[in-house]
N, C-alpha and C positions, 0 to 999 in steps of 0.2 A: 460504392459497392465494394466491400472489403475483400471479397474473395476473387475478384476479376482483375487480372493484369495481362498485359499483352504477351509477356514471356512468363513461363512458369516460375513461380516464386519459390526460393529454397525454404523449406520448412523442416521442422523435426517431426518425430513420430506422433506428436500430439497436435500437429497442425500449426505450431507457433512459428513465426518468422525467425529465421536464423540471422542474427545480427552480431557483428564484431563489437564488443563493448568499447566504451569511450577510451579506456586505458589500454586497449589492444588485447591480443590473445586470440583464442579460437572462437568461432561464432557460437553464440548461445541462444536459447529460445526466448524470444520476446512475445509475450501473450498478445493475442489479437485484440484490437480495439473493440471489435464486435462482441468478443467474449466478455470484456469488462462491461460493455453497455448492457448486457443481459443480466448482470449481477443483481440489480435492483428492480428488474422488470417483474410485473405481475403476469405470469404465463398461464393463468387459469383459462382465459378465453382461448388462447392458442391450443392448449391441451384438449379442451372440449371440442374445438374444431377438428383436431387430429383424430379424436375418437369417432366423430361423426363420419369423417372420410373413411376410416377403417371399416365402420359398419356398412357404409354404402359399397365399398369395395368387396366385402365378403358376400354381399347380396348379388354382386355381379360376377363373382368368381367362385362358384361352388367347388372348384378343384382346390383352391386355397383353404376353404373351410374344411374340406375333407381331411386335410393334412394336419390340422391343428391338434386333434386328439392325440395323434402319435407324437407330436412335438411338445406336449404339455410339460414334460420334465426337462426339456432342453431349452434353456433361456435364449441361447444364440439362435437356434432354429426358429423359436417362437417369434423373436424379434424380427428375423428375416421375413417370416410370413406376414407379420403385421405391416411391415414396410411395403411388401408387395400389395397387400390389400389396400393400404392407404393410397398407393400410387394408382391402383385400379379405380379407386373412388374419386380420383381427380385431384389429389393433394398437390401433385407436382406441376400441374398444367400452368397455374398462375405463376409459380416460381420460374418455370422454364421460359414463359413469355416475358417475364420481367428481365431475366438474364439476357435474353435475345435483344430486348429493347435497349438495355444498357449498352450492349456491344454496338448496336446500330447508331445510337446517339454519339458514342465515342468516335466512330468513324466520321460522323457528320461534323464534329468539332474540327477534326484534322483536315478533312478534304471537302472544301466548299462545293466541289463538282459531284460529290457522291450522291447517287439517287437511291433512297431507301427502298426496301421491298414495299410492294403496294399495300400490304396489310398494315404497315406502320408509317406510311408517308405522312398521314394526317397527324400522327402523334409527334413526329419529328418537327414538322412545320409548326405545330402549336407550341412546342418547347422553345424553339428559336424565336418565334414571334413574341411570346410572353416575356422572355428575357430582354428582348430589344425594347419593348414598350416600358419595361421597368427601369431602363437605363443601364442594363448590364451588358458587358461583352465578355467572352471567354478568354482568359489569359493563356496565350500560346505556350504549349509545353507544360502546362500545369493541370493536367488531367491524369487520373489513375496513377498518382505518385505516392510512393511509400514515405511515411513519416514515422519518427520514433520518439519515445519518451524514455530517457535513460534512468530517471529516478525510479520509476515503477517497472521498467523493462517492458514497455508496451509498444507495439508497432501496428500500423494500419495503413490502408490505402484510401485516400479521399478521391471522390469522383471528379471534381473539377474546382478550379478557382475562378472567381469572377472579379471584374473590375467595374466599378460604378462610374458614371459620367462625372461624379464629384471627385474622383481620384482615389478612393480607397479600394482595397482588395478584400475579398471575403470568401471563406470556404463555403462550398455548396455541395449538396448530396441529392441524388436522384432516388425517389421512392416510388415504387410501382404498385403498391398494394391498393386495396379498394378504398382505404381511408388512412389518414395520418393522425386522426383525432386522438387516438388512445396510446400513442407511442412517443409522446414528447419526452419522457424521462430517458428512455434508451437512446433516442436521437441526440438529446442534449449531452449525454455522457459521451457518446461516440464522437460527436463533432467538437466537443470541448477538447478532447485528446488531440484531434487533428489541428485545431487552431492554435493550441498552446504547445505544439511539439517542439522538441529541441532542434530538429533539423530534418531536411529531406534525406532519404537514404536510397542509394542505387546499388543493387546487388550486381556484382560482376560475374564473369563466367567461371572464375575459379571457385571450386567447392570449399576451399579453406578460408574464403572471405578476403584473400589478399588483394583482390581487385575491387572490393566494395568501396564505395565513395560516399562520404557525408557532404551534403551541400547545404548552404544557408537557406532557411525557409523565408520567402519574401514576407515583408511586414504585412500582416493581415489583421482584420478586426478580431478581437479575442472575446468580446462579450456577447456577440450574436452571430448567427450564420443563416444560410438560406436553404430551405427544403424545397426541391422542385418535385412536385407531385404530378405524375402522368400515369394514368391507368392504361395498360396496353389495349389498343383498339378503340379507345374513347375519343381520340382526336381533340382532347382538351388538356390544358395544363394550368395549374395554379401554383403560386409561390407563397411560401410561409416563412415568416421570420421566427427563428429558433433562438431562445435565450440560452447562453452558455454560462457555465458556473463551475469553476475548478473545485469548489467544495463538494460537488456531486461526485467527481472522480475520486477525491480523497475518501469520501464515504464508501464508495464501491470497493476501494482497496482495503479499507478497514473491515468491511464485511467479509471480504475474501480471507483476511488474516484470522478473523474470528472463526470462520468455518474450519480452519486448520487446527484449532485448539482441540486438545484431547482431555482437558481437565473439566469439561462441562458436565460430564455424566460418568458415573462409575458404579459398578455393581456392589451391592452391600452383601457380603457373605457372612456366614456364622462367625468367622474369625475377626470380622471387622467391627470394632465397638462403635455403637451409635452414641454420639455425644448428646448431652441434654440440650434442649432448645435454647435455654438461657442459663448462662453461668456468670458468676461474679468472682473477681479476684481482689482480695483485700489490698487496699492501697492504690489500686489503679485509677479509681474514680478521682481521688484527691490529686493524684499525679497528673492526669490529663487536664483536670480543671485548672490547676496551677499554670500549666502551659497556655491554656486558652485565655486565662486572665491577662497574661503578659502580652499576648498578641492583641487582645481587645484594647489594652492601654496604648499600644503602639499604632495600630491601624484598624479601628473597628469596622470601617466600611469594607475593607478587603476581606476581613473575617466573615462578615455577613454575606458577601458575594460568593465565597467559596464554601459556605456551610451547607452540608447535604441535608437540607431540611426535610426532604421527602423520606429520609431513612432515620435521621437522628434528631430528636428534639433539642432545642437550645438549652443551655445549662439551667436557666431559671424555670423551665417547664418540666424538669425531671429531677427526681431525688437522687438517683444513682444510675450511672452508666453501666451496662453489662459489657462483657468482654467483646461481643460481636460489634457493638456500637463503637467501642474504643478502637478496635482494629480498623474500622472504617475511617475513624478520625485521624489516626496516627500519620498516614502519608500526607494528608492535607495540612496537619499541624507542622510536620517536618518542613514542607515547602514554604509555609508562611513564616516560620522562624528564620529560614534562610533569606527570604525576600525582605523581611523586616530587620535583618542583621541582628537577631537576638542571640544571646549566649546559648550554647548547647546545654540542654537540661540533663537531669539524671536519666539513666537508662530505664527502660520499661520494667516495673517491679515484677511483671510476670515472666520476664526473660530469665531462664535458669543460668546460673553462672557457668560459662563454658569451661571445658577442660583445658588447662594450660598445655600448650604445645611448644616443644623446644625449637628454638630458632636456629637456622644455620649460622656458621661462622661469619662474622661481619668484620668491618674494617678496623675496629678498635678493640683493644684487649678488654676494656670495661664491658663490652657488649657480647663477648664470646660465649658466656654462659647464661645470657639472658633468656627468658621465656616470654612468650606473648600469648594472649588469649585469642582463640579463633574468633574473628569479628562476627557480629550478628549479620546473617545473610539477608533476611527479609523474605518477602513472598516471591514465588516463582512467576515469571511472566514470559511464557513461550512466544507470544506475538512480538514482544519487544526484542527478545533474543533473535527472532528471524529478521527484524528490521535492522538490527545491529550487524548481523552477518552480511546482509545485502550492502550496507553502507561500507563495511570493511573491505569487501571485494571490489569496491569502486576506487579504493585508494591506490596509490602508486606502489610498485614493488618495494621501493625503499621505505615507504611509510609502513607497509605491512611487515617488513623485516624488523623495523624499529619496534613496533608493538610486540612482535614475537620475542624480542630480546627482553622487554619488560615482563612478559609472561614468564619467561625462564627465570628471571630474577625473583619473581614472586614465588615460583615453585621451589627455588633454592632456599627461600625463607620459610617453606612449608606453609604458605598462605596462598593457596590457588586462587586465580582470578579468571580462568577461562570461562567464557559465557557458554560455549558449546557444551561443556560438561554439565553446567547447572546455571540456567538463566535467572539467577536471583536478582533482587533489587540492588544489592551491593555490587555484584559482578557487572550487571548491565550499566550501572552508573559509572563504574571504573572504566569499562570499555568505551563508553561514550566520551568520557573525559579524555582518554588517550587519543581517540580519533579526532576530537575537536581540537586538542592541543596541536596535533600534527597538521591539521588543516589550517590552523592559525599562523603557522610559521614562527611562533615565538620560541625562544631558546628553552632548553630543558630546565635551566636554573629557575625560570619563572614558574614552572609547574612545581618544582621542588619547594620553592618559597611558599606557594599556596598550600601545599600539603602540610608544611610546617605550621602555618597559621591554623588550619582546620584541626590538626592534631594537637596544637599547642606544644609542639616539639621544635624549639629553635635549632637543635642540633641534628635535625633529620637528614641533613646533607651527608652525614657520614654513612648513611644507609643507601644502597643502590636504589634508583628511582622506582623500579618495579616493586621492590620489597617495601619501600616507604608507602606507596599508594595502596599496597595490599593490606596495610594495617587498618585502613578505614573500614568502619562498619557501614551498614546500609544507610544510616542517617548522615554520617560524615561524608560518605561517598556522594550522596545526593547534593549535599552542600558544596562539595568540591566541584561537582559538575556545573552547578549554577554559577559559581565564581568563574569557572573556565569559559562558559558560554558568554558571560558578560564581558570577558576580556579583562577581568580584575588582575591587578599587579600588586606586588608587595614592595614597599620601599625599604631596602635593607641597609641604607646609608644613614638612617636616623641614629 
């Protein structure tokens, strides 16, 4: 039960756990595991049940019904009245009983001499007997413990940890609803977070988090967990094996990122031109087909696996690709050329020639008056920008300062690379390259050498590192990122 702990848990105004990040600093809000668990849930049945409880409550409380007409234009007042009606209909009775049973069971784990209230003594007896018959015992001190996931900044409180007679430990959760048959997805999401957590977390008394403690999580089973189902007042208990899958958590986080996007819908006004459904640009078809042919010759199987067949027909089945189809193919072809180590091709024929921009003074007299073209930025990806920002904040102070210096060098060269200003494909790839480089611990010269190879500029070392990487367009920046992630190096002694 994620919301019950023996001592009040420090939370922010949105109800998130306040946790000191791994690299220190002030406590920040970590989203509750139960919130993530609800992301993929089908709530239609729950909503219908809530509507029924509201209707029953209104029939029992005519005083609430009489106030609704006056509150029709006040959302807050109307919400309050609906909650009162739902409670009058009995919506909170089962929840309150479940909360009480959780508390009673927790006391029974801790104190073997504890005598439960008469209304629940059969429930407690059934739970303990069922666990014993299944070969489980409760791990002392491992109930109602907070765990955290630093990657996604998630925190939650698991009910208890069990140890089987065979020696393995496993996370368990108590569920008190009428059935568990329809909640497997949310349960799996929630307990996957618990079982794969980075550590246990204990909040201290200090509000600034200075007394908070991270503790190792005991080694537990990570591919399945146990659901203990006991309905209050039933005197029966059943155990259920729950399959855990980290991919479910990743999917839930991706859905949350997608929900934050603001580019999925926009108003079409009279001043906004509507582009034709299909457009063709002279030369683009031949350009993309030539690149496809080179990849097919190098690795036809990989090309077939990556081909977006549901949206774009293969070359032999279409006479000419339109601009939308080519735009879909470009990032795939860019990646495959990098993977297959093919030479960089000509730029997109549809890309207009950028306006030359004067470059700041550099280290050699020959480059003082040089101008460079503003590199092609590529598409904007807000979700990728958010992920980069989160990854950046997890770096050490020294690493963040180092990246800040590279950003300033790029600005001095009039070639901005800040993702926060514009999360384009070019800037995102450059940012990820800089972060990956710092995480690798390799010397700056190694990155300088790779930039020289990607740009085909052996003298790139005369340019500050930030300015050098800023010269990369979207395609070259993506290639540089791939090389950096692979740990590629350049032999400069040949």
